Each structure stands twice: as C-alpha cells, then as structure tokens.
C-alpha positions as CSV (number, residue, x, y, z in Angstrom):
1,X,0.0,0.2,-0.1
2,X,1.2,3.3,-1.0
3,X,1.6,6.0,1.8
4,X,0.3,9.4,1.3
5,X,2.7,12.3,1.0
6,X,2.4,15.5,3.3
7,X,0.1,17.2,0.4
8,X,-2.5,14.4,0.7
9,X,-2.3,13.9,4.7
10,X,-2.8,17.9,5.0
11,X,-5.8,17.5,2.5
12,X,-7.7,14.5,4.7
13,X,-7.1,16.3,7.6
14,X,-8.9,19.3,6.3
15,X,-11.8,17.0,5.4
16,X,-11.7,15.6,8.8
17,X,-11.8,19.1,10.2
18,X,-14.6,20.0,7.9
19,X,-16.8,17.1,9.4
20,X,-15.8,17.6,13.0
21,X,-16.6,21.4,12.7
22,X,-20.0,20.9,11.2
23,X,-20.7,18.5,14.0
24,X,-19.5,21.2,16.3
25,X,-21.9,23.7,14.7
26,X,-24.8,21.5,15.1
27,X,-24.1,20.5,18.7
28,X,-21.6,22.6,20.5
29,X,-20.4,19.4,23.0
30,X,-17.3,18.7,24.7
31,X,-16.5,15.9,22.1
32,X,-17.3,18.0,18.9
33,X,-15.3,20.8,20.6
34,X,-12.1,18.4,21.4
35,X,-12.5,16.8,17.8
36,X,-12.6,20.1,16.0
37,X,-9.3,21.5,17.9
38,X,-7.6,17.9,17.4
39,X,-7.9,18.1,13.7
40,X,-6.6,22.1,13.7
41,X,-3.5,20.7,15.6
42,X,-3.1,18.1,13.0
43,X,-3.7,20.7,10.3
44,X,-1.1,22.8,11.8
45,X,1.5,20.3,12.2
46,X,1.3,19.1,9.0
47,X,1.1,22.8,7.6
48,X,4.6,23.1,9.0
49,X,5.8,19.9,7.3
50,X,5.0,21.1,3.9
51,X,6.1,24.6,4.4
52,X,9.4,23.0,5.2
53,X,9.1,20.1,2.4
54,X,8.5,23.1,-0.1
55,X,11.5,25.2,0.8
56,X,13.5,22.3,0.6
57,X,12.4,21.3,-2.6
58,X,12.7,25.1,-3.7
59,X,16.3,25.5,-2.4
60,X,17.5,22.3,-4.0
61,X,16.2,23.5,-7.4
62,X,18.2,26.9,-6.6
63,X,21.3,24.9,-5.7
64,X,21.2,22.9,-8.8
65,X,20.7,25.9,-11.0
66,X,23.5,27.7,-9.4
67,X,25.7,24.7,-9.8
68,X,24.4,24.4,-13.5
69,X,25.7,28.0,-14.1
70,X,29.3,27.3,-13.2
C-alpha cells in the first residue's frame, strides 16, 4: 500500500476537520469541541511539515541551477 505524501495527509486532515466542525456547529458539546481542535492541531503540524518540504525542494532547485551555471 502506498503511503500518502504530506500534501495528501493535509488534504485528508482538512476534510476531517470540516466534518468535525460541522458537528460542532450543530451541537456544541465537549466531544465535538475536542475533535475540532484536535484536527486543527493536526493541520497545523502537517502545514509546518509541508512548508519545510516546499522550501527544501525550492532550495534544491535553486542550488542545482546555481551549480549548472558554473
């Protein structure tokens, strides 16, 4: 089985958050409150990983271009 990359995990986490938030808006219970916040924390963690991944990819491309010109 192929493991999802960070982008896919982030997309799935958002969809889960969306469902959890809908449930929270319908009934503002402790469980729905905790679930919504949990998915937001997961999104924050995955967003940071994706930001780093994008930056590393860009830096590698920039470095390769720099070495290609030398």
